[in-house]
C-alpha positions in Angstrom: -33.3 45.8 -107.2 -30.9 43.9 -105.0 -28.7 41.4 -107.1 -28.9 37.6 -106.5 -25.4 37.7 -105.1 -26.3 40.4 -102.4 -29.5 38.6 -101.5 -27.8 35.2 -101.3 -24.8 36.3 -99.2 -26.9 38.3 -96.9 -29.0 35.2 -96.1 -25.9 33.0 -95.6 -24.0 35.5 -93.4 -27.0 36.2 -91.3 -27.6 32.5 -90.7 -24.1 31.2 -90.1 -21.7 34.0 -89.2 -23.1 35.1 -85.8 -23.7 31.6 -84.5 -20.2 30.3 -85.6 -18.6 33.4 -84.1 -20.3 32.9 -80.7 -19.4 29.1 -80.8 -15.7 30.1 -81.3 -15.9 32.6 -78.5 -17.1 29.9 -76.1 -14.6 27.4 -77.5 -11.6 29.7 -77.2 -12.6 30.8 -73.6 -12.9 27.1 -72.6 -9.5 26.6 -74.1 -7.6 29.5 -72.5 -9.5 30.3 -69.1 -6.9 28.2 -67.5 -4.7 31.2 -67.7 -6.9 32.9 -65.2 -7.3 29.8 -63.0 -3.6 29.9 -62.6 -3.8 33.0 -60.5 -5.0 30.9 -57.5 -5.2 27.3 -58.7 -1.4 26.9 -59.0 -1.0 27.9 -55.3 -3.8 25.8 -54.1 -2.8 22.6 -56.0 1.0 23.2 -55.5 1.7 23.6 -59.2 4.9 25.1 -60.4 5.1 27.3 -63.6 6.6 24.4 -65.5 3.8 22.0 -64.4 1.2 24.7 -65.3 2.8 25.2 -68.7 3.0 21.5 -69.5 -0.7 21.0 -68.4 -1.9 23.9 -70.5 0.1 22.6 -73.5 -1.1 19.0 -73.2 -4.4 20.2 -74.6 -2.7 20.7 -77.9 -0.9 17.3 -77.9 -4.1 15.5 -78.0 -5.7 18.2 -80.1 -2.9 17.4 -82.7 -3.4 13.6 -82.6 -7.2 13.8 -83.2 -7.4 16.9 -85.4 -7.1 15.3 -88.8 -9.3 12.2 -88.0 -11.9 14.5 -86.6 -12.0 16.7 -89.8 -12.2 13.5 -91.9 -15.1 12.3 -89.8 -16.8 15.7 -90.2 -16.6 15.2 -94.0 -18.1 11.7 -93.5 -20.9 12.6 -91.0 -21.6 16.3 -92.0 -20.7 19.6 -90.3 -24.1 19.8 -88.5 -23.7 16.5 -86.6 -20.0 16.7 -86.0 -19.6 20.2 -84.8 -22.5 19.7 -82.3 -20.8 16.6 -81.1 -17.5 18.5 -80.6 -19.1 21.4 -78.6 -21.0 18.9 -76.3 -18.0 16.9 -75.4 -15.7 19.9 -74.9 -18.3 21.5 -72.7 -18.3 18.3 -70.5 -14.5 18.2 -70.3 -14.1 21.9 -69.6 -16.6 21.7 -66.7 -14.7 18.6 -65.3 -11.6 20.8 -65.0 -13.1 22.0 -61.8 -12.6 18.5 -60.3 -8.9 18.3 -60.7 -6.9 17.6 -57.5 -3.3 17.8 -58.5 -0.9 17.7 -61.5 -1.8 14.2 -62.8 -5.5 14.8 -62.8 -4.8 18.2 -64.4 -2.8 16.6 -67.1 -5.5 14.1 -67.9 -8.3 16.5 -68.1 -6.4 18.9 -70.4 -5.6 15.9 -72.7 -9.4 14.9 -72.8 -10.3 18.5 -73.5 -7.9 18.7 -76.4 -9.2 15.4 -77.9 -12.8 16.7 -77.5 -12.3 20.1 -79.3 -10.0 18.7 -82.0 -11.5 19.4 -85.4 -13.7 22.5 -84.4 -11.8 25.3 -86.0 -10.5 23.5 -89.3 -14.0 22.0 -89.5 -15.6 25.5 -89.5 -13.0 26.8 -92.0 -13.7 23.8 -94.3 -17.5 24.4 -93.8 -17.2 28.0 -94.8 -15.2 27.0 -97.9 -18.4 25.0 -99.0 -20.6 28.0 -98.5 -18.8 31.3 -99.0 -17.2 32.4 -102.3 -13.5 33.4 -102.2 -14.2 37.2 -102.7 -16.0 37.1 -99.3 -13.9 34.6 -97.5 -11.3 36.8 -95.6 -13.9 39.1 -94.1 -16.0 36.1 -93.0 -13.1 34.1 -91.7 -11.9 37.3 -90.1 -15.2 38.0 -88.4 -15.3 34.3 -87.2 -11.7 34.4 -86.0 -12.3 37.8 -84.2 -13.9 35.3 -81.7 -10.4 34.6 -80.4 -9.6 38.1 -79.1 -13.3 38.7 -78.4 -13.3 35.7 -76.1 -10.5 37.3 -74.1 -12.2 40.8 -74.2 -15.5 39.4 -72.9 -14.0 36.5 -70.9 -11.2 38.2 -69.0 -13.5 40.5 -67.0 -16.1 37.7 -66.5 -13.4 35.2 -65.5 -12.0 37.8 -63.1 -15.4 38.2 -61.6 -16.1 34.6 -61.2 -12.7 34.0 -59.7 -13.6 36.6 -57.1 -16.6 34.5 -56.0 -14.2 32.2 -54.0 -16.0 30.4 -51.3 -19.5 30.3 -52.9 -21.1 26.9 -52.3 -17.8 25.9 -50.7 -16.0 26.1 -54.0 -12.7 27.8 -55.0 -13.0 30.7 -57.5 -11.3 28.7 -60.2 -13.7 25.8 -59.7 -16.7 28.3 -60.1 -15.2 29.7 -63.3 -14.8 26.3 -64.9 -18.1 25.0 -64.0 -20.1 28.1 -65.1 -18.1 28.9 -68.3 -18.8 25.3 -69.6 -22.6 25.8 -69.7 -22.8 27.8 -73.0 -21.0 25.2 -75.0 -23.6 22.6 -74.0 -26.5 24.8 -74.9 -24.9 25.9 -78.3 -24.4 22.2 -79.3 -28.2 22.0 -79.6 -28.5 25.2 -81.5 -25.8 24.1 -84.1 -27.5 20.8 -84.6 -30.7 22.7 -85.6 -29.2 25.5 -87.6 -26.3 24.3 -89.7 -26.7 22.5 -93.0 -24.0 20.4 -94.7 -24.2 21.9 -98.2 -26.1 24.5 -100.3 -28.3 21.8 -101.6 -29.8 21.4 -98.1 -30.5 25.1 -97.9 -34.3 25.1 -97.7 -34.1 28.8 -96.7 -32.5 29.9 -100.0 -34.6 30.5 -103.1 -34.0 28.2 -106.1 -32.2 31.0 -108.1 -30.0 31.9 -105.0 -29.0 28.2 -104.5 -28.2 27.8 -108.1 -26.0 31.0 -108.2 -24.2 29.8 -105.1 -23.5 26.3 -106.3 -22.4 27.6 -109.8 -20.1 30.2 -108.3 -18.4 27.8 -105.9 -18.0 25.1 -108.6 -16.4 27.6 -111.1 -13.9 28.7 -108.2 -13.0 25.2 -107.5 -12.5 24.3 -111.2 -10.3 27.5 -111.8 -8.1 27.3 -108.8 -4.4 26.1 -109.5 -3.7 23.7 -106.7 -0.2 23.5 -105.4 -1.0 20.4 -103.4 -3.7 17.9 -104.2 -2.5 14.6 -102.5 -3.7 12.0 -100.1 -3.1 12.5 -96.4 0.0 10.3 -96.2 1.7 12.1 -99.1 0.8 15.5 -97.6 2.7 14.5 -94.4 5.9 14.4 -96.6 5.1 17.4 -98.7 7.4 20.3 -98.0 4.9 23.0 -98.9 2.4 21.6 -96.3 5.1 21.1 -93.6 6.6 24.6 -94.2 3.1 26.2 -94.1 2.5 24.2 -90.8 5.9 25.4 -89.4 4.9 29.0 -90.2 1.6 28.5 -88.5 3.5 27.2 -85.4 5.0 30.6 -85.2 1.9 32.5 -85.8 -0.1 30.6 -83.0 2.8 30.9 -80.8 2.1 34.6 -80.4 -1.6 33.9 -79.7 -1.1 31.4 -77.0 1.8 33.2 -75.5 -0.6 36.0 -74.7 -3.6 34.0 -73.9 -2.1 31.6 -71.4 0.3 34.0 -69.6 -1.0 37.5 -69.9 -3.0 37.4 -66.6 0.2 36.3 -64.8 2.3 39.0 -66.7 -0.2 41.7 -65.8 -0.2 40.5 -62.1 3.1 42.2 -61.5 1.4 45.5 -62.0 0.0 45.0 -58.4 -3.6 44.7 -59.4 -6.6 42.9 -57.9 -7.9 39.8 -59.7 -10.9 41.8 -61.1 -8.6 44.5 -62.2 -6.4 41.9 -63.9 -9.5 40.8 -65.8 -10.1 44.3 -67.2 -6.4 45.2 -68.0 -5.8 41.7 -69.6 -8.7 42.5 -72.1 -6.9 45.5 -73.6 -4.5 43.8 -75.9 -7.3 41.6 -77.1 -9.5 44.7 -77.9 -6.6 45.8 -80.2 -6.4 42.4 -81.8 -10.2 42.2 -82.5 -10.1 45.6 -84.1 -7.1 44.6 -86.2 -8.6 41.4 -87.2 -11.8 42.9 -88.5 -10.2 46.1 -90.2 -7.3 44.2 -91.9 -9.4 41.3 -93.2 -11.8 43.7 -94.8 -8.8 45.7 -96.2 -7.3 42.5 -97.7 -10.6 41.7 -99.4 -11.1 45.2 -100.6 -7.6 45.4 -102.2 -7.5 41.7 -103.2 -3.9 41.6 -101.8 -3.0 38.8 -99.5 0.8 38.2 -99.3 1.9 41.5 -97.6 -1.3 41.7 -95.6 -0.1 38.4 -94.0 3.6 39.3 -93.7 3.6 42.9 -92.4 1.4 42.4 -89.3 3.3 39.3 -88.3 6.6 41.3 -88.4 4.8 43.9 -86.3 3.8 41.2 -83.8 7.4 40.1 -83.4 8.5 43.6 -82.9 5.8 44.5 -80.3 6.3 41.2 -78.3 10.1 41.6 -78.2 9.8 45.3 -77.2 7.5 44.5 -74.3 10.2 42.6 -72.7 12.6 45.4 -72.9 10.5 48.2 -71.4 10.0 48.1 -67.6 7.2 50.5 -67.2 3.7 48.9 -67.0 2.1 51.4 -69.5 4.9 50.9 -72.0 4.9 47.1 -71.6 1.0 46.9 -71.9 1.1 49.2 -75.0 3.6 47.0 -76.8 1.6 43.9 -75.9 -1.3 45.7 -77.6 0.9 46.1 -80.8 1.9 42.4 -80.7 -1.9 41.5 -80.3 -2.9 43.8 -83.1 -0.2 42.2 -85.5 -1.0 38.5 -84.9 -4.8 38.8 -84.9 -4.7 40.9 -88.1 -2.6 38.2 -89.8 -4.7 35.1 -88.7 -7.7 35.5 -91.1 -5.5 36.3 -94.0 -3.4 33.2 -93.3 -6.6 31.1 -93.5 -7.5 32.8 -96.7 -4.0 31.9 -98.2 -3.5 28.4 -96.8 -6.4 26.8 -98.6 -5.2 28.1 -101.9 -2.3 25.7 -101.7 -4.6 22.7 -101.6 -6.7 21.0 -104.3 -10.3 20.0 -103.7 -9.5 16.5 -102.8 -7.0 17.7 -100.2 -8.9 20.6 -98.7 -10.4 19.0 -95.6 -7.5 17.0 -94.5 -4.9 19.6 -95.6 -6.5 22.3 -93.5 -6.7 20.1 -90.5 -3.1 19.0 -90.9 -1.7 22.5 -91.2 -3.8 23.6 -88.1 -3.0 20.6 -85.9 0.7 20.8 -86.6 0.8 24.4 -86.2 -1.1 24.3 -83.0 1.7 22.2 -81.4 3.1 25.5 -80.4 0.4 25.6 -77.8 2.0 22.4 -76.4 5.7 23.5 -76.8 5.6 27.3 -76.0 3.7 27.2 -72.6 6.1 24.5 -71.4 9.1 26.5 -72.5 7.8 29.8 -71.1 7.1 28.0 -67.8 10.5 26.5 -67.5 12.3 29.7 -68.3 10.0 31.5 -65.7 11.0 28.9 -63.1 14.7 29.2 -63.9 14.8 33.1 -64.2 11.9 34.4 -62.3 10.7 36.3 -65.3 8.4 35.7 -68.4 10.7 37.9 -70.6 13.0 35.1 -71.8 9.9 33.0 -72.8 8.2 35.8 -74.6 11.5 36.5 -76.5 11.6 32.8 -77.5 8.1 33.1 -78.9 9.1 36.3 -80.9 12.0 34.6 -82.5 9.9 31.7 -83.6 7.3 34.1 -85.0 10.0 36.0 -86.9 11.0 32.7 -88.5 7.3 32.3 -89.6 7.6 35.5 -91.4 10.5 34.4 -93.4 9.0 31.0 -94.2 5.7 32.6 -95.3 7.6 35.0 -97.6 8.7 31.9 -99.6 5.5 29.8 -99.3 3.3 32.6 -100.6 5.6 33.1 -103.6 4.4 29.5 -104.7 0.8 31.0 -105.0 2.1 33.9 -107.1 3.9 31.5 -109.4 0.8 29.2 -109.7 -1.4 32.2 -110.6 1.0 33.4 -113.2 1.4 30.0 -114.7 -2.5 29.6 -114.9 -2.8 33.0 -116.5 -0.2 32.1 -119.2 -1.9 28.9 -120.0 -5.2 30.7 -120.4 -3.8 33.2 -122.9 -4.5 32.2 -126.5 -1.5 31.4 -128.6 -0.6 33.1 -131.9 -2.2 30.2 -133.8 -5.4 30.6 -131.8 -5.4 34.3 -132.8 -4.7 34.6 -136.4 -5.7 38.1 -136.7 -3.2 39.2 -134.1 -5.9 41.0 -132.0 -4.7 39.7 -128.7 -3.2 42.3 -126.5 0.4 41.3 -125.4 
């Protein structure tokens, strides 16, 4: 007979996991397809590498400003309504990118897109924390976050193909790409509205015993978790644990966006057509998707988090640095695959570790705060890489900057994760009976 746990988790994962993964594929594609547009849009609109980098990064400036308020509103209005709203408005803004005429309209639409999408990722992480027990969470978040490299695996060839349709209906290839790739998010907004539920209490598709098991399991986990941070939003802004965790995430996401925004332009020096660039650009993300799924499952199976986070990040720093030192296309691409494998393997483990620093009252705002502060790398790094490219004629210096910041993240996380270990040890000691509680001396010491 199938256990109640297996029955319950199978129903939850079948209902939510595929839908949320598809939504994130579409979200991430709408966020980074500007990297493909740059292959022809920059020349058509007269944009320098610095201008493009600033515009690409402005997404994350408004994303940062609206991230925490969006996640707090999600808690108030419910995940179903709020995530559907996010998807609908980002679809409109992404499609509107096809209308830009120059640098200022490009800046404006990227700011609007960031504001529209703010809250989606931390909202889903918070949503999953309300539905998925901790022992399943790394693999579920890993499957969800596999959408990031998967978006590039699927989207790179598609974007390359759509870009090759230049002239269809009198539109440039990059305009066609933005318009057509915005459609799925508008459709999925309606699906989310109808499928998601805000809590297990509303799960009419679970049997009574399954619902009771899930609520009891999640409640017991919340009660037993030793929180490092359980504060109001304003106090969290000054909490060094939160700020250092966000700073480390700045370095982690820097790897990701460095690859996502600039990989098509880096690969372009291999003397390929736009469609060939699409297929070649997908290869590092194939490695990233494989690493994300395998490493998240391995972390769950062993129960170890700390070194499952630190080791792949160190590998990412080594791979990205090495790619700037090797001139041959195959060697450079191989090391970019190593870097992608490293960073995407670490991401789901990071989002399994970070919520453990937060108490129940701080979870929604704390997750959003770490995510929004960390994602400022998406504003800083593209601009720095673009400036260095304009100054030197090469992307190497910018990629080396990203690798150094990523290496710093490894050092910070080494110390931050030690706080969790100390918290667990303290909780274990407090749970042990004292000699007075064990008069017969039967407790093993």
